[in-house]
N, C-alpha and C positions, 0 to 999 in steps of 0.2 A: 681083112677086107681092104681092097685098094680103093683109091679115090673114085674111080669109075663106078664101082659097085655101091659105095656109100651114097653117092649122089643119086643114082638110079633108085635104090631101095628107099631112101628117105623121101624122094620126090613122089614115088608111088604110094608110100605110107600116107603122105599128105593129100593124095588124090589129085596131084597137079600134073598137067601136061608139060612137055618140054617147053612149049611156047609160054605157058604161064610162069614157069620158073625163070625163063629168060627175061620176061617183062619185070618180074619181081626183083631179079638180081641185077638187071642192067646189062646182062650179057646177051649175045645173040642166040637164037634157037640153034643155029648151026654149031656154035661153040658148045652148047649144052649137049648136043648130039655127039660131038667129037669127044667130049669128056666121058660120056656114058659108054662110048664104044672103045674106050681105052686109048684113043689116039692122042690125048693130051696128058702128058705125065707131070708137067709143072705149069702152074699158073702164077701170075703176078700176085703179090700179097693183097692188093686191092680187090682183085677178082675173087680170091679165096674168101676174104672178109664179106664181100657182097653175097657170094654163094652161101656161106654159112648163115648169114642173117636171113636170107630168103628161105632157107631150109629149117631154120630154128635150131641150129646146132652150133657148136663151137668150132673155131678154126682148128684147134688141136684135134678134134674128132676127125675132121676131114682129112688132115694131112698126117695124122699119127697112126700108130699101129693098133689102136683099140678098135675092136669090132662094134662096140656099143658105148654110148656116152654114160658116164657115171651120173647118179641121181643129182648131185649138186651141180654138175655141168648142164644137165637138162634144165634145171631151174634157172640157171644163169642165162642160158641161151633162149629160152622160150618165155616170152612175156605172158602168154595165156596161162602157162603153168604157175607163174608167179602170182597172177591174180587169183587163181584157184586156191593155192596154198595160203595166201594171205587171208582170203575169205574163210578158209577152213579154221584157221587159228582163232577167228572171232566167233565161231559158232559154239553153242552150248554142246554138251556131250550128247544129248538127245539128237540134236541136228547133225552132229558129226556121224553118229551111228546111221542116221537116215541117208546121209550122203554116201557112206561106205556101202550101204545096201544098194543104193542106186548105181554106184560104179560097178558093183558085182553084176547087177542086172544088165547094164550096158555091155559088159565084157562077155556075158553069156550070149547076148544077142549077136555080138561080133563072131563068136565061135560058131553059132548056128549058121550064119551067113556063109562061112568058109567051108561048111560041109557040103 
């Protein structure tokens, strides 16, 4: 997956508009649009860092050849994921089981929406 597709797909997964991503990353909406249209092949390192942070991904994911981030990279890049997993570690086994059931429930709801 190329940079343009990674940015667009991740932005859409997060439910963000180009304008929201621009505001969060400090880039302009026009730049985001040009990136997603494949018109921008290289960005300055500061822009890559800001874009990665705004999308909750690593810079390696954005500029590398991997189509998907690895689990540990997701944890490193996404502060919300860190909070969830730190909380999970503190739960009793019963509460962990309840949390897993709830996640399965939410995933089933997402699948139903897409049909």
